[in-house]
C-alpha positions in Angstrom: 112.5 109.2 116.4 110.3 110.1 119.3 109.6 113.8 119.8 107.9 115.8 122.5 104.1 115.6 122.6 102.3 118.4 120.7 99.7 120.0 123.0 98.4 122.2 120.2 96.6 119.5 118.2 93.2 119.1 119.9 90.7 118.5 117.1 87.5 116.7 118.2 86.5 115.7 114.7 88.5 114.1 111.8 90.6 116.7 110.0 90.4 116.4 106.2 91.8 119.8 105.1 93.7 120.1 101.9 97.5 120.1 102.0 98.4 123.4 103.8 101.4 125.5 102.8 102.0 126.3 106.5 104.4 123.7 107.8 103.1 124.5 111.3 99.8 122.8 110.4 99.5 119.5 112.3 98.4 117.6 109.1 101.4 118.9 107.3 103.7 117.8 110.1 102.2 114.3 110.0 102.7 114.2 106.2 106.3 115.2 106.7 106.9 112.4 109.2 105.3 110.0 106.7 107.6 111.1 103.9 110.6 110.9 106.2 109.5 107.4 107.4 109.1 106.1 103.9 112.6 107.4 103.0 114.0 105.7 106.1 112.3 102.4 105.1 113.8 102.7 101.6 117.2 103.3 103.2 116.8 100.2 105.4 116.0 98.1 102.3 118.9 99.6 100.4 121.2 98.6 103.3 120.1 95.0 103.1 120.4 94.9 99.3 123.9 96.2 99.5 125.1 93.4 101.8 128.1 91.5 100.4 128.2 87.9 101.7 131.0 86.6 99.5 133.6 86.6 102.3 131.4 85.7 105.3 130.1 82.2 104.5 132.0 79.0 105.1 130.6 77.1 102.1 128.0 77.2 99.4 125.3 75.8 101.7 125.8 78.7 104.1 125.8 81.1 101.3 122.5 79.8 99.9 120.8 79.9 103.3 122.1 83.4 104.0 121.1 84.6 100.5 117.6 83.3 101.1 117.3 85.0 104.5 118.5 88.3 102.8 115.9 87.9 100.1 113.1 87.4 102.6 114.3 90.4 104.6 114.2 92.5 101.4 110.7 91.4 100.6 109.6 92.2 104.2 111.0 95.7 103.8 108.9 96.5 100.7 107.2 99.9 100.8 103.7 99.3 99.5 102.6 102.7 98.1 98.9 102.1 98.8 99.4 100.7 102.3 99.8 103.2 105.1 103.2 103.0 106.8 101.7 104.1 110.1 98.1 104.4 111.1 98.2 105.8 114.6 100.2 107.8 117.1 100.5 107.6 120.9 101.6 110.6 123.0 102.6 109.4 126.5 102.3 111.4 129.6 105.6 110.0 130.8 108.6 108.3 129.3 108.1 104.5 129.3 109.8 103.1 132.4 110.4 106.5 133.9 109.1 107.7 137.3 105.7 109.4 136.7 106.8 112.6 138.4 104.8 115.8 138.2 105.6 117.6 134.9 107.7 114.7 133.5 107.9 114.9 129.7 106.3 112.1 127.7 107.3 110.5 124.3 105.5 110.2 121.0 105.4 106.9 119.0 103.9 106.3 115.6 102.3 102.9 115.3 102.5 101.0 112.0 102.7 97.6 110.4 106.5 97.2 110.8 109.4 98.9 112.6 111.2 101.7 110.8 114.3 103.4 112.2 116.4 106.3 110.9 120.1 106.3 110.1 121.0 106.7 113.9 118.8 103.7 114.8 116.1 105.8 116.5 112.5 104.5 115.8 110.4 106.5 113.4 107.6 103.9 113.3 106.9 101.2 116.0 105.7 97.8 115.1 102.1 97.4 116.2 103.1 94.2 118.0 105.6 95.9 120.3 104.6 96.3 124.0 104.7 100.1 123.7 102.0 99.9 121.0 99.5 97.9 123.1 97.8 101.0 124.6 96.8 102.1 121.0 94.3 99.2 121.1 93.4 99.0 124.8 93.7 102.4 126.4 90.4 104.1 127.3 89.2 107.1 129.4 88.7 104.7 132.3 92.2 103.2 131.9 94.3 105.6 129.8 97.5 103.5 130.4 99.5 106.7 130.7 98.5 107.9 127.3 97.7 111.6 126.9 96.6 111.4 123.2 95.7 108.7 120.8 95.6 109.8 117.1 94.2 107.8 114.2 95.1 108.7 110.7 92.9 108.5 107.6 94.4 107.8 104.1 93.2 108.0 100.6 95.3 105.5 98.7 98.7 106.1 100.2 98.1 109.8 101.0 97.5 110.9 104.6 94.4 113.0 104.4 92.9 113.1 107.9 93.4 112.5 111.5 91.2 112.1 114.6 92.3 112.6 118.2 91.2 111.1 121.6 92.5 112.8 124.7 92.4 110.0 127.1 93.9 111.7 130.2 91.9 115.0 129.8 89.3 115.2 132.5 87.4 117.7 130.5 86.5 115.2 127.8 83.6 112.8 128.6 84.2 109.1 129.1 82.9 106.5 126.8 79.4 105.2 127.5 79.6 102.3 129.9 79.4 98.9 128.3 78.9 100.3 124.8 81.2 99.6 121.9 82.3 102.9 120.3 84.1 103.7 117.1 85.3 107.0 115.9 84.5 108.3 112.4 87.9 107.3 110.9 87.5 103.9 112.4 84.1 103.6 110.9 85.4 104.8 107.5 88.2 102.2 107.6 85.8 99.4 108.4 83.4 100.5 105.6 86.1 101.2 103.0 85.2 99.5 99.7 86.7 96.0 99.3 88.3 95.3 96.0 90.9 92.5 95.8 91.8 90.0 98.6 91.1 90.4 102.3 93.1 93.1 104.0 94.5 93.3 107.5 92.7 95.0 110.3 95.8 96.2 112.1 94.5 99.7 112.3 91.1 98.8 113.6 91.8 96.0 116.2 89.4 96.4 119.1 90.3 95.8 122.8 88.6 92.4 123.1 90.2 91.4 119.8 93.6 92.6 121.0 93.4 90.4 124.1 93.1 87.4 121.9 95.8 88.5 119.5 98.3 89.0 122.3 97.5 85.9 124.3 100.5 83.7 125.0 102.0 81.0 122.7 101.7 78.3 125.3 97.9 78.1 125.4 95.2 77.2 122.9 92.5 79.7 122.3 89.1 79.0 120.7 87.2 82.0 119.3 83.5 81.8 118.8 82.5 84.7 116.7 79.4 85.5 114.6 79.5 87.1 111.1 81.6 90.3 110.9 83.2 90.0 114.4 86.6 89.8 112.8 87.5 86.3 114.0 89.5 85.4 110.9 91.4 88.6 111.0 92.0 88.1 114.7 93.5 84.6 114.0 95.8 85.9 111.3 97.0 88.8 113.4 97.6 86.4 116.3 100.0 84.5 114.0 101.8 87.7 113.2 102.0 88.7 116.8 103.3 85.2 117.9 105.9 85.3 115.1 107.1 88.7 116.4 107.1 87.6 120.1 108.5 84.1 119.6 110.3 84.3 116.2 113.2 82.0 116.9 111.1 79.3 118.4 108.5 79.4 115.7 111.1 79.6 113.0 112.3 76.2 114.2 108.9 74.6 114.7 106.8 76.3 112.0 103.3 77.8 111.8 100.3 76.8 109.7 96.9 78.4 108.8 94.2 75.9 107.9 91.1 77.1 105.9 88.0 75.4 104.6 88.8 75.6 100.9 91.2 77.0 98.3 89.0 80.0 97.5 89.1 81.1 101.1 92.8 80.6 101.4 93.3 82.7 98.2 91.1 85.4 99.7 93.2 85.7 102.9 96.6 85.0 101.5 97.8 88.6 101.4 97.0 89.5 105.0 100.2 88.1 106.6 102.6 89.3 103.8 101.1 92.8 104.3 102.2 92.5 108.0 105.7 91.5 106.9 105.3 87.8 107.6 106.1 85.7 104.6 106.9 82.2 106.0 103.5 81.0 107.2 102.1 78.0 105.2 98.4 77.8 104.3 96.5 74.6 103.6 93.1 72.9 103.8 92.5 69.8 105.8 92.4 67.8 102.6 95.9 69.1 101.8 97.2 67.8 105.2 95.9 64.3 104.6 96.7 64.0 100.9 98.0 60.4 101.2 95.9 59.2 98.2 94.1 60.8 95.2 90.5 61.8 96.0 88.2 60.6 93.3 85.1 59.6 95.3 82.5 61.1 97.6 80.5 59.7 100.5 76.8 60.1 101.2 76.0 61.8 104.5 75.4 58.7 106.6 78.8 57.1 105.5 80.7 60.4 106.0 79.2 60.8 109.5 80.4 57.3 110.6 83.8 57.7 109.0 84.2 61.1 110.7 83.2 59.8 114.1 86.0 59.7 116.7 85.1 56.0 117.4 86.9 55.2 114.1 90.2 55.9 115.8 89.6 53.0 118.1 88.7 50.7 115.2 91.9 51.7 113.4 94.0 51.2 116.5 92.6 47.7 116.9 93.2 46.9 113.2 96.8 48.2 113.3 97.9 46.4 116.4 96.1 43.2 115.4 99.0 42.5 113.1 101.2 41.8 116.1 101.3 38.1 117.0 103.0 36.4 119.8 106.1 34.4 118.9 105.9 30.6 119.0 109.4 29.7 117.9 112.8 30.8 119.3 115.3 32.9 117.4 118.7 31.3 116.7 121.5 33.7 115.8 124.7 32.1 114.3 127.9 34.0 114.7 131.0 32.2 113.7 131.0 28.8 115.4 128.6 29.9 118.1 124.8 29.7 118.1 122.8 32.0 120.4 119.2 31.0 121.1 116.5 33.4 122.4 113.5 31.3 123.5 109.9 32.1 122.5 108.8 33.0 126.0 111.6 35.7 126.2 110.6 37.0 122.8 107.0 37.3 124.0 108.1 39.3 127.0 109.9 41.7 124.7 106.8 42.1 122.5 104.5 42.6 125.4 106.8 45.2 126.9 106.7 47.2 123.7 102.9 46.9 123.4 102.5 48.1 127.0 104.7 51.1 126.4 102.1 52.5 123.9 104.7 53.8 121.5 104.0 54.1 117.7 103.6 50.8 115.8 106.5 51.6 113.5 108.8 52.8 116.3 108.1 49.6 118.3 108.9 47.5 115.2 112.2 49.3 114.8 113.0 48.8 118.4 112.3 45.1 118.5 115.4 43.9 116.6 117.6 45.9 119.0 115.7 44.3 122.0 116.4 40.8 120.5 120.0 41.7 119.8 120.4 43.0 123.4 119.1 39.6 124.7 121.8 37.9 122.6 124.5 40.2 123.9 123.5 39.4 127.5 124.1 35.7 126.7 127.5 36.6 125.1 128.6 38.5 128.1 127.6 35.6 130.4 129.7 33.3 128.2 132.8 35.6 128.8 132.7 37.6 125.6 133.0 41.4 125.4 130.6 42.5 122.6 130.2 46.3 121.9 127.6 48.3 120.1 128.8 47.3 116.7 128.1 43.7 117.6 124.6 44.5 118.8 123.9 46.4 115.5 125.2 43.4 113.5 123.0 41.0 115.5 120.0 43.2 114.9 120.6 43.0 111.2 121.0 39.2 111.3 118.7 37.4 108.9 117.1 35.3 111.7 116.3 38.3 113.7 114.8 40.1 110.7 112.7 37.1 109.9 111.4 36.9 113.4 110.5 40.6 113.5 108.7 40.3 110.1 106.6 37.4 111.4 105.8 38.9 114.8 105.6 42.6 114.0 105.0 42.9 110.3 105.1 46.2 108.4 101.7 47.9 108.0 100.7 50.1 105.0 98.1 52.6 106.3 96.3 52.9 102.9 96.1 49.1 102.4 94.8 48.7 106.0 92.0 51.2 105.5 91.2 49.7 102.1 90.8 46.3 103.8 88.6 47.7 106.5 86.3 49.3 103.9 86.1 46.2 101.6 86.4 43.2 103.9 83.2 42.8 106.1 84.8 40.2 108.3 87.9 42.2 108.9 85.8 45.3 109.8 83.5 43.3 112.0 86.5 41.8 114.0 87.9 45.2 114.8 84.7 47.3 115.1 82.9 44.9 117.5 81.5 46.8 120.4 82.4 50.1 118.8 80.3 50.4 115.7 76.8 48.8 115.3 76.2 46.3 112.4 74.2 49.0 110.6 77.1 51.5 110.9 79.5 48.9 109.6 77.3 48.3 106.6 77.1 52.0 106.0 80.8 52.5 105.5 81.5 49.2 103.6 82.1 49.7 99.9 79.8 47.9 97.5 82.2 46.0 95.3 85.8 44.7 95.4 88.7 47.0 94.7 91.9 45.8 93.0 94.4 48.2 94.6 95.0 51.4 96.6 95.7 53.2 93.4 92.4 52.2 91.7 90.2 52.9 94.7 87.9 55.9 94.6 88.9 57.4 97.9 86.8 60.1 99.5 87.9 63.0 101.7 86.8 61.1 104.9 88.8 58.0 103.7 91.9 60.1 103.5 91.5 61.2 107.1 91.2 57.6 108.1 94.4 56.8 106.3 96.1 59.8 108.1 94.9 58.4 111.5 96.4 55.0 110.6 99.6 56.6 109.4 100.0 58.4 112.7 99.5 55.1 114.6 102.4 53.7 112.5 104.7 56.8 112.6 104.3 60.0 114.6 103.0 63.0 112.6 105.4 66.0 112.7 104.1 68.7 115.1 104.3 72.4 114.4 104.7 75.3 116.9 101.3 76.9 116.2 98.3 76.1 114.0 95.4 78.4 113.2 92.2 76.5 112.3 89.5 78.7 110.6 85.9 77.8 110.0 86.4 75.0 112.4 82.7 74.4 113.1 82.4 72.3 109.9 85.1 69.7 110.9 84.3 66.1 111.9 85.9 64.7 115.1 88.4 62.7 112.9 89.3 65.9 111.1 89.9 67.6 114.4 92.2 64.8 115.4 94.1 65.2 112.1 94.7 68.9 112.8 95.5 68.1 116.5 98.3 65.8 115.4 99.9 68.8 113.6 100.1 70.8 116.8 100.5 68.0 119.4 103.5 69.6 121.0 102.5 73.2 120.1 99.4 75.3 120.4 96.4 76.3 118.3 94.0 79.1 117.6 90.6 77.7 116.7 88.1 80.1 114.9 84.5 79.5 114.1 80.8 80.1 114.6 78.5 77.3 115.7 75.6 79.0 113.9 77.5 78.6 110.5 78.1 74.8 110.8 76.8 73.4 107.5 78.0 69.8 107.5 76.0 66.9 108.9 78.6 66.4 111.5 79.0 70.1 112.4 80.5 70.9 115.8 77.9 71.0 118.7 80.1 72.6 121.4 83.6 74.0 121.4 84.4 72.0 124.4 83.9 68.8 122.3 85.9 70.2 119.5 88.9 71.1 121.8 88.8 67.6 123.2 89.0 66.0 119.8 91.8 68.4 118.9 93.7 67.2 122.0 93.5 70.6 123.6 90.9 70.2 126.3 92.7 72.9 128.4 92.0 75.5 125.7 90.1 78.7 126.5 86.9 79.6 124.7 86.5 83.4 124.0 83.4 84.9 122.4 83.3 87.9 120.1 79.8 89.5 119.8 80.5 93.0 118.5 80.0 93.1 114.8 82.1 95.5 112.7 81.5 94.3 109.1 77.8 93.4 108.7 75.4 96.4 108.7 72.9 96.7 111.5 69.7 96.0 109.4 71.3 93.0 107.7 72.6 91.3 110.8 69.3 91.9 112.6 67.4 90.3 109.8 69.8 87.3 109.6 69.6 86.8 113.4 66.0 85.8 113.1 67.3 82.4 112.1 69.4 81.9 115.3 66.6 80.3 117.5 66.4 77.5 114.9 70.0 77.0 114.0 71.9 77.8 117.2 69.6 78.3 120.2 71.3 80.0 123.1 74.0 81.6 121.0 74.4 85.4 121.6 73.4 87.4 118.5 76.0 89.7 117.0 75.4 93.3 117.9 76.5 95.6 115.1 78.4 98.7 116.2 78.1 100.3 112.8 76.6 103.8 112.8 75.5 103.2 109.1 72.5 100.8 109.1 73.4 99.8 105.6 71.3 99.3 102.5 68.9 96.4 102.8 66.0 95.4 100.5 63.8 92.4 99.8 62.6 92.2 96.2 60.0 89.8 94.7 61.0 88.8 91.2 59.2 87.5 88.1 59.0 83.8 87.1 61.6 81.9 85.1 63.7 84.1 82.7 62.0 87.2 83.9 63.1 86.4 87.4 66.7 85.9 86.3 66.6 89.2 84.5 65.4 90.9 87.8 68.5 89.4 89.5 70.8 90.7 86.8 69.2 94.1 87.1 69.9 94.1 90.9 73.6 93.4 90.1 73.7 96.2 87.6 72.2 98.5 90.1 74.8 97.7 92.8 77.7 97.9 90.2 77.0 101.6 90.0 78.4 101.8 93.6 82.1 101.6 94.4 83.4 98.3 95.7 82.9 94.5 95.2 79.6 92.8 94.4 78.8 89.2 95.3 75.8 87.3 93.7 75.2 84.4 96.0 72.8 81.6 94.9 72.0 78.0 95.6 74.5 75.8 93.8 71.8 74.4 91.5 70.9 78.0 90.4 74.4 79.0 89.4 74.4 77.8 85.8 71.1 79.6 85.0 72.4 82.9 86.6 75.7 82.5 84.8 73.9 82.3 81.5 71.8 85.3 82.4 74.8 87.4 83.4 76.6 86.5 80.1 73.5 87.4 78.0 73.4 90.8 79.7 77.1 91.4 78.9 78.2 91.4 82.6 81.6 89.8 83.2 81.9 88.0 86.5 84.5 86.0 88.5 84.3 82.7 90.4 85.2 82.5 94.2 88.9 82.6 94.6 89.5 84.9 91.6 90.7 88.3 92.6 88.4 91.3 92.0 89.7 94.2 90.1 88.5 97.7 89.3 87.3 96.4 85.9 85.6 93.2 87.2 84.0 93.6 90.6 81.2 91.0 90.3 81.6 87.5 91.7 79.1 84.7 91.1 79.2 82.6 94.3 77.6 79.2 94.9 76.2 79.2 98.5 78.4 76.3 99.4 81.5 78.4 98.9 80.3 81.6 100.4 81.6 80.9 103.9 84.4 83.3 105.0 84.1 85.6 102.0 82.9 89.2 102.1 81.7 91.7 99.6 80.7 95.4 99.7 77.3 94.6 98.3 75.5 91.3 97.9 72.5 90.1 95.9 71.2 86.9 97.5 69.0 84.9 95.1 66.2 82.7 96.2 66.7 82.0 100.0 64.2 79.0 99.7 66.4 77.4 97.1 69.5 77.8 99.4 67.6 76.0 102.2 66.2 73.3 100.0 69.7 72.6 98.5 70.8 71.0 101.8 69.9 67.5 103.2 68.0 68.9 106.2 66.3 72.1 107.1 68.7 73.1 110.0 71.7 72.8 107.7 69.8 74.7 105.0 69.0 77.5 107.4 72.6 77.7 108.5 73.7 77.9 104.9 71.2 80.7 104.4 72.6 82.5 107.5 76.0 82.4 106.0 74.8 83.8 102.7 72.8 86.6 104.4 75.9 87.9 106.3 78.5 88.3 103.5 77.6 92.0 102.9 79.6 95.0 104.2 77.4 97.9 102.9 74.2 96.6 101.4 72.1 93.5 100.7 69.3 92.8 98.1 67.4 89.6 98.6 65.5 88.5 95.5 62.9 85.8 95.5 59.9 84.4 93.6 59.3 81.5 96.0 58.0 82.2 99.5 60.7 83.1 102.0 61.4 80.6 104.8 58.9 81.3 107.6 61.7 82.1 110.0 62.4 85.2 108.0 58.8 86.3 107.8 
């Protein structure tokens, strides 16, 4: 319930006093509102749990659907004891929508992860996505948006322990420095809070430039270029939550999807949307989307580059439609004592008309029997008969018509088609002429014959080709909105596969060109959006860094001139420069022992620890950790208070974050990639996974770019 603004609470610093006995104390009042809000949330959940649907459903199907919706609602109303129910408060100068008259009374709103109301239906907590909550993220001294006071709350576990105020409409308080990113102490503490477990939401710390992206409309596609620690992944996930709030009915029909680079990454982010009350968003990798065949093979870089090139779409289109042949014989349909003849030239006109329309191969094949049947019906009507739709359907199912369609427009199996392209040099040459060079054709041809689709050793790039062919045959289902994270590593053909999943919807594309570590990594976002089928998309850039400490991001940015010239370096807004040290180590086993010692040192701190190393170094380090008695996790496994150390191959580090990181042998990370630029990009990723501190250990010389 909204209450009059409290003019007495004017602290300039965060308040962290112990629980006072005086109920007039502002902190005690806020705790009282928190307790009342939690009680109201429990009552809302109890109301849903008590619903009796036995007499309100027409049949068992309706009952099942309604029961499922009720279960989802109950889950969404869960009160998570260690998650703050509200994190902020807005005191308005005037009532929203009211005339801003002199002396008009304002209202107070508590901002939280979900809406909570009391028994009378009055709001106790406002959903962060509601329009009235927007000034919490965007209001400033220059543009207070009618806000007198913005209050942020600090929590320890689930207990409210502090608050910090900003008096945005008070002329006595100084304005923020022009052009500088500022963050209060509670905001800094929330950003730097130790990370144990999966990724958490940033709903309490969304910044104005992030909020603009989060609240942008459903109709447009947005591409976010963001360096390490700028919050681009969180922005994308919160954008999904906002769109589901603002367009729930539409997206409930059309669906939403979050695409990540690997299973470890998806596991890391999987709790963010449920914490915001959104339980229906599907998560997948690109490989999951195109899982038409079992993947048992890999491509070398040259073959993967050609297979991932957008020109392969032209080759596939040629190969699919090459199955269509012009008829040379008429179709004769026998019905009763009458014979109806459709000449070859008329059949050719029907075939060419379908080809010119550019519809899917499979849809055109389904339409052709009806077109032939219609031609027969025209002849029947000219002969004085009065056929109806049932007659047309019967003619379309006639054996002669079916045989003609099979000969002229045969069925195409996408996997068999791609298999033939990759194993039959003549077939590939016929359809790649003028598109791929002879050398490129040789690069993607398989060395030996393959007996069947099932026995073939398909690669990830092959599966994308099959998906393209499948879409040529039958249209891929489109969703309402797709979020594509770590997009810089996708090939043009992978972008096309994702684009098919949002051809009638919109997308949020997230990535960092400097972190592209595939041979086909994205060069410009404009190219990426074109391959995605969203050339009209808007590119936004996030440059304020909230996660990576100042000293760490400054050190890592030395690589930018070599890996992404022209890209704006991330500017950390953290007051704490962070812990950063470079340590030479001993040789062989002694060096591994030094790495283990660095991990043991960091484990004395609170929070998660990541030991990141070149993939080839992981077995040796795993052996050293085990010998030292240190338990560790693999990427994707959830850290706990008992096990906080994760051993991370550099190839899987992208998108992950840890409070402290030990980075082993930067030179080995670079040398583990096929070329230096890709290696330096992999190193840039590894260097920027830390939130509070980084130790770089090495016995080999550091790359000269870091000297």
